[in-house]
Chimera marker file (.cmm) of the C-alpha trace (Angstrom):
<marker_set name="trace">
<marker id="1" x="0.000" y="0.000" z="0.000" r="1" g="1" b="0" radius="0.5"/>
<marker id="2" x="1.108" y="3.550" z="-0.491" r="1" g="1" b="0" radius="0.5"/>
<marker id="3" x="1.950" y="5.905" z="2.325" r="1" g="1" b="0" radius="0.5"/>
<marker id="4" x="-1.516" y="7.418" z="2.009" r="1" g="1" b="0" radius="0.5"/>
<marker id="5" x="-3.109" y="3.966" z="2.148" r="1" g="1" b="0" radius="0.5"/>
<marker id="6" x="-5.304" y="4.541" z="-0.890" r="1" g="1" b="0" radius="0.5"/>
<marker id="7" x="-3.811" y="2.074" z="-3.411" r="1" g="1" b="0" radius="0.5"/>
<marker id="8" x="-2.924" y="-1.601" z="-3.416" r="1" g="1" b="0" radius="0.5"/>
<marker id="9" x="-1.127" y="-3.812" z="-5.896" r="1" g="1" b="0" radius="0.5"/>
<marker id="10" x="-1.935" y="-7.496" z="-6.279" r="1" g="1" b="0" radius="0.5"/>
<marker id="11" x="0.115" y="-9.981" z="-8.257" r="1" g="1" b="0" radius="0.5"/>
<marker id="12" x="-2.202" y="-12.645" z="-9.617" r="1" g="1" b="0" radius="0.5"/>
<marker id="13" x="-5.924" y="-12.417" z="-10.253" r="1" g="1" b="0" radius="0.5"/>
<marker id="14" x="-6.914" y="-15.982" z="-9.477" r="1" g="1" b="0" radius="0.5"/>
<marker id="15" x="-9.620" y="-16.803" z="-6.980" r="1" g="1" b="0" radius="0.5"/>
<marker id="16" x="-7.695" y="-15.430" z="-3.998" r="1" g="1" b="0" radius="0.5"/>
<marker id="17" x="-6.201" y="-12.402" z="-5.771" r="1" g="1" b="0" radius="0.5"/>
<marker id="18" x="-9.501" y="-11.332" z="-7.296" r="1" g="1" b="0" radius="0.5"/>
<marker id="19" x="-11.239" y="-11.745" z="-3.936" r="1" g="1" b="0" radius="0.5"/>
<marker id="20" x="-8.653" y="-9.567" z="-2.204" r="1" g="1" b="0" radius="0.5"/>
<marker id="21" x="-8.912" y="-7.009" z="-5.010" r="1" g="1" b="0" radius="0.5"/>
<marker id="22" x="-12.692" y="-6.915" z="-4.759" r="1" g="1" b="0" radius="0.5"/>
<marker id="23" x="-12.676" y="-6.415" z="-0.992" r="1" g="1" b="0" radius="0.5"/>
<marker id="24" x="-10.123" y="-3.619" z="-1.291" r="1" g="1" b="0" radius="0.5"/>
<marker id="25" x="-12.020" y="-1.874" z="-4.103" r="1" g="1" b="0" radius="0.5"/>
<marker id="26" x="-15.294" y="-2.148" z="-2.209" r="1" g="1" b="0" radius="0.5"/>
<marker id="27" x="-13.512" y="-0.467" z="0.728" r="1" g="1" b="0" radius="0.5"/>
<marker id="28" x="-12.619" y="2.459" z="-1.540" r="1" g="1" b="0" radius="0.5"/>
<marker id="29" x="-9.021" y="1.623" z="-2.440" r="1" g="1" b="0" radius="0.5"/>
<marker id="30" x="-7.650" y="1.822" z="-5.973" r="1" g="1" b="0" radius="0.5"/>
<marker id="31" x="-6.449" y="-1.616" z="-7.042" r="1" g="1" b="0" radius="0.5"/>
<marker id="32" x="-3.869" y="-2.620" z="-9.645" r="1" g="1" b="0" radius="0.5"/>
<marker id="33" x="-3.977" y="-6.340" z="-10.377" r="1" g="1" b="0" radius="0.5"/>
<marker id="34" x="-1.084" y="-7.771" z="-12.382" r="1" g="1" b="0" radius="0.5"/>
<marker id="35" x="-1.464" y="-10.941" z="-14.431" r="1" g="1" b="0" radius="0.5"/>
<marker id="36" x="1.087" y="-12.794" z="-16.560" r="1" g="1" b="0" radius="0.5"/>
<marker id="37" x="-0.931" y="-12.994" z="-19.807" r="1" g="1" b="0" radius="0.5"/>
<marker id="38" x="-3.762" y="-11.135" z="-21.516" r="1" g="1" b="0" radius="0.5"/>
<marker id="39" x="-6.027" y="-14.173" z="-21.276" r="1" g="1" b="0" radius="0.5"/>
<marker id="40" x="-5.391" y="-14.455" z="-17.538" r="1" g="1" b="0" radius="0.5"/>
<marker id="41" x="-6.089" y="-10.727" z="-17.154" r="1" g="1" b="0" radius="0.5"/>
<marker id="42" x="-9.395" y="-11.077" z="-19.024" r="1" g="1" b="0" radius="0.5"/>
<marker id="43" x="-10.345" y="-14.075" z="-16.864" r="1" g="1" b="0" radius="0.5"/>
<marker id="44" x="-9.589" y="-12.086" z="-13.685" r="1" g="1" b="0" radius="0.5"/>
<marker id="45" x="-11.642" y="-9.139" z="-14.938" r="1" g="1" b="0" radius="0.5"/>
<marker id="46" x="-14.564" y="-11.440" z="-15.815" r="1" g="1" b="0" radius="0.5"/>
<marker id="47" x="-14.344" y="-13.126" z="-12.391" r="1" g="1" b="0" radius="0.5"/>
<marker id="48" x="-14.533" y="-9.733" z="-10.678" r="1" g="1" b="0" radius="0.5"/>
<marker id="49" x="-17.465" y="-8.573" z="-12.794" r="1" g="1" b="0" radius="0.5"/>
<marker id="50" x="-19.430" y="-11.775" z="-12.077" r="1" g="1" b="0" radius="0.5"/>
<marker id="51" x="-18.808" y="-11.479" z="-8.349" r="1" g="1" b="0" radius="0.5"/>
<marker id="52" x="-19.811" y="-7.815" z="-8.228" r="1" g="1" b="0" radius="0.5"/>
<marker id="53" x="-22.946" y="-8.482" z="-10.292" r="1" g="1" b="0" radius="0.5"/>
<marker id="54" x="-23.969" y="-11.279" z="-7.915" r="1" g="1" b="0" radius="0.5"/>
<marker id="55" x="-23.416" y="-8.985" z="-4.917" r="1" g="1" b="0" radius="0.5"/>
<marker id="56" x="-25.634" y="-6.341" z="-6.521" r="1" g="1" b="0" radius="0.5"/>
<marker id="57" x="-28.358" y="-8.903" z="-7.294" r="1" g="1" b="0" radius="0.5"/>
<marker id="58" x="-28.356" y="-9.935" z="-3.637" r="1" g="1" b="0" radius="0.5"/>
<marker id="59" x="-28.687" y="-6.322" z="-2.502" r="1" g="1" b="0" radius="0.5"/>
<marker id="60" x="-25.221" y="-6.205" z="-0.942" r="1" g="1" b="0" radius="0.5"/>
<marker id="61" x="-23.799" y="-3.662" z="-3.380" r="1" g="1" b="0" radius="0.5"/>
<marker id="62" x="-25.440" y="-0.663" z="-5.016" r="1" g="1" b="0" radius="0.5"/>
<marker id="63" x="-23.120" y="0.109" z="-7.927" r="1" g="1" b="0" radius="0.5"/>
<marker id="64" x="-20.849" y="-2.660" z="-9.205" r="1" g="1" b="0" radius="0.5"/>
<marker id="65" x="-19.525" y="-0.436" z="-12.000" r="1" g="1" b="0" radius="0.5"/>
<marker id="66" x="-18.216" y="2.098" z="-9.451" r="1" g="1" b="0" radius="0.5"/>
<marker id="67" x="-16.272" y="-0.660" z="-7.698" r="1" g="1" b="0" radius="0.5"/>
<marker id="68" x="-14.987" y="-2.055" z="-11.004" r="1" g="1" b="0" radius="0.5"/>
<marker id="69" x="-13.812" y="1.447" z="-11.970" r="1" g="1" b="0" radius="0.5"/>
<marker id="70" x="-11.373" y="1.322" z="-9.034" r="1" g="1" b="0" radius="0.5"/>
<marker id="71" x="-9.754" y="-1.895" z="-10.330" r="1" g="1" b="0" radius="0.5"/>
<marker id="72" x="-7.183" y="-1.961" z="-13.118" r="1" g="1" b="0" radius="0.5"/>
<marker id="73" x="-6.156" y="-5.377" z="-14.410" r="1" g="1" b="0" radius="0.5"/>
<marker id="74" x="-2.934" y="-5.321" z="-16.427" r="1" g="1" b="0" radius="0.5"/>
<marker id="75" x="-0.048" y="-7.461" z="-17.627" r="1" g="1" b="0" radius="0.5"/>
<marker id="76" x="2.509" y="-4.684" z="-17.139" r="1" g="1" b="0" radius="0.5"/>
<marker id="77" x="4.347" y="-3.992" z="-13.899" r="1" g="1" b="0" radius="0.5"/>
<link id1="1" id2="2" r="1" g="1" b="0" radius="0.2"/>
<link id1="2" id2="3" r="1" g="1" b="0" radius="0.2"/>
<link id1="3" id2="4" r="1" g="1" b="0" radius="0.2"/>
<link id1="4" id2="5" r="1" g="1" b="0" radius="0.2"/>
<link id1="5" id2="6" r="1" g="1" b="0" radius="0.2"/>
<link id1="6" id2="7" r="1" g="1" b="0" radius="0.2"/>
<link id1="7" id2="8" r="1" g="1" b="0" radius="0.2"/>
<link id1="8" id2="9" r="1" g="1" b="0" radius="0.2"/>
<link id1="9" id2="10" r="1" g="1" b="0" radius="0.2"/>
<link id1="10" id2="11" r="1" g="1" b="0" radius="0.2"/>
<link id1="11" id2="12" r="1" g="1" b="0" radius="0.2"/>
<link id1="12" id2="13" r="1" g="1" b="0" radius="0.2"/>
<link id1="13" id2="14" r="1" g="1" b="0" radius="0.2"/>
<link id1="14" id2="15" r="1" g="1" b="0" radius="0.2"/>
<link id1="15" id2="16" r="1" g="1" b="0" radius="0.2"/>
<link id1="16" id2="17" r="1" g="1" b="0" radius="0.2"/>
<link id1="17" id2="18" r="1" g="1" b="0" radius="0.2"/>
<link id1="18" id2="19" r="1" g="1" b="0" radius="0.2"/>
<link id1="19" id2="20" r="1" g="1" b="0" radius="0.2"/>
<link id1="20" id2="21" r="1" g="1" b="0" radius="0.2"/>
<link id1="21" id2="22" r="1" g="1" b="0" radius="0.2"/>
<link id1="22" id2="23" r="1" g="1" b="0" radius="0.2"/>
<link id1="23" id2="24" r="1" g="1" b="0" radius="0.2"/>
<link id1="24" id2="25" r="1" g="1" b="0" radius="0.2"/>
<link id1="25" id2="26" r="1" g="1" b="0" radius="0.2"/>
<link id1="26" id2="27" r="1" g="1" b="0" radius="0.2"/>
<link id1="27" id2="28" r="1" g="1" b="0" radius="0.2"/>
<link id1="28" id2="29" r="1" g="1" b="0" radius="0.2"/>
<link id1="29" id2="30" r="1" g="1" b="0" radius="0.2"/>
<link id1="30" id2="31" r="1" g="1" b="0" radius="0.2"/>
<link id1="31" id2="32" r="1" g="1" b="0" radius="0.2"/>
<link id1="32" id2="33" r="1" g="1" b="0" radius="0.2"/>
<link id1="33" id2="34" r="1" g="1" b="0" radius="0.2"/>
<link id1="34" id2="35" r="1" g="1" b="0" radius="0.2"/>
<link id1="35" id2="36" r="1" g="1" b="0" radius="0.2"/>
<link id1="36" id2="37" r="1" g="1" b="0" radius="0.2"/>
<link id1="37" id2="38" r="1" g="1" b="0" radius="0.2"/>
<link id1="38" id2="39" r="1" g="1" b="0" radius="0.2"/>
<link id1="39" id2="40" r="1" g="1" b="0" radius="0.2"/>
<link id1="40" id2="41" r="1" g="1" b="0" radius="0.2"/>
<link id1="41" id2="42" r="1" g="1" b="0" radius="0.2"/>
<link id1="42" id2="43" r="1" g="1" b="0" radius="0.2"/>
<link id1="43" id2="44" r="1" g="1" b="0" radius="0.2"/>
<link id1="44" id2="45" r="1" g="1" b="0" radius="0.2"/>
<link id1="45" id2="46" r="1" g="1" b="0" radius="0.2"/>
<link id1="46" id2="47" r="1" g="1" b="0" radius="0.2"/>
<link id1="47" id2="48" r="1" g="1" b="0" radius="0.2"/>
<link id1="48" id2="49" r="1" g="1" b="0" radius="0.2"/>
<link id1="49" id2="50" r="1" g="1" b="0" radius="0.2"/>
<link id1="50" id2="51" r="1" g="1" b="0" radius="0.2"/>
<link id1="51" id2="52" r="1" g="1" b="0" radius="0.2"/>
<link id1="52" id2="53" r="1" g="1" b="0" radius="0.2"/>
<link id1="53" id2="54" r="1" g="1" b="0" radius="0.2"/>
<link id1="54" id2="55" r="1" g="1" b="0" radius="0.2"/>
<link id1="55" id2="56" r="1" g="1" b="0" radius="0.2"/>
<link id1="56" id2="57" r="1" g="1" b="0" radius="0.2"/>
<link id1="57" id2="58" r="1" g="1" b="0" radius="0.2"/>
<link id1="58" id2="59" r="1" g="1" b="0" radius="0.2"/>
<link id1="59" id2="60" r="1" g="1" b="0" radius="0.2"/>
<link id1="60" id2="61" r="1" g="1" b="0" radius="0.2"/>
<link id1="61" id2="62" r="1" g="1" b="0" radius="0.2"/>
<link id1="62" id2="63" r="1" g="1" b="0" radius="0.2"/>
<link id1="63" id2="64" r="1" g="1" b="0" radius="0.2"/>
<link id1="64" id2="65" r="1" g="1" b="0" radius="0.2"/>
<link id1="65" id2="66" r="1" g="1" b="0" radius="0.2"/>
<link id1="66" id2="67" r="1" g="1" b="0" radius="0.2"/>
<link id1="67" id2="68" r="1" g="1" b="0" radius="0.2"/>
<link id1="68" id2="69" r="1" g="1" b="0" radius="0.2"/>
<link id1="69" id2="70" r="1" g="1" b="0" radius="0.2"/>
<link id1="70" id2="71" r="1" g="1" b="0" radius="0.2"/>
<link id1="71" id2="72" r="1" g="1" b="0" radius="0.2"/>
<link id1="72" id2="73" r="1" g="1" b="0" radius="0.2"/>
<link id1="73" id2="74" r="1" g="1" b="0" radius="0.2"/>
<link id1="74" id2="75" r="1" g="1" b="0" radius="0.2"/>
<link id1="75" id2="76" r="1" g="1" b="0" radius="0.2"/>
<link id1="76" id2="77" r="1" g="1" b="0" radius="0.2"/>
</marker_set>
């Protein structure tokens, strides 16, 4: 995390990494998630979107797109 505590970097967007990223983004932090390939990055992004959509359908989250806007999935360090 940065000195201000407003950003977090995660290496790997698998089940655990995407879950950590989602929790952090829902708490208001900006998240950078780094994956090794474009296909892995797309899979991580899709996993996050599905999870946020399910949370919204269950009434646990108002705006999944606002949370997703705080997450950047990339293959570049």
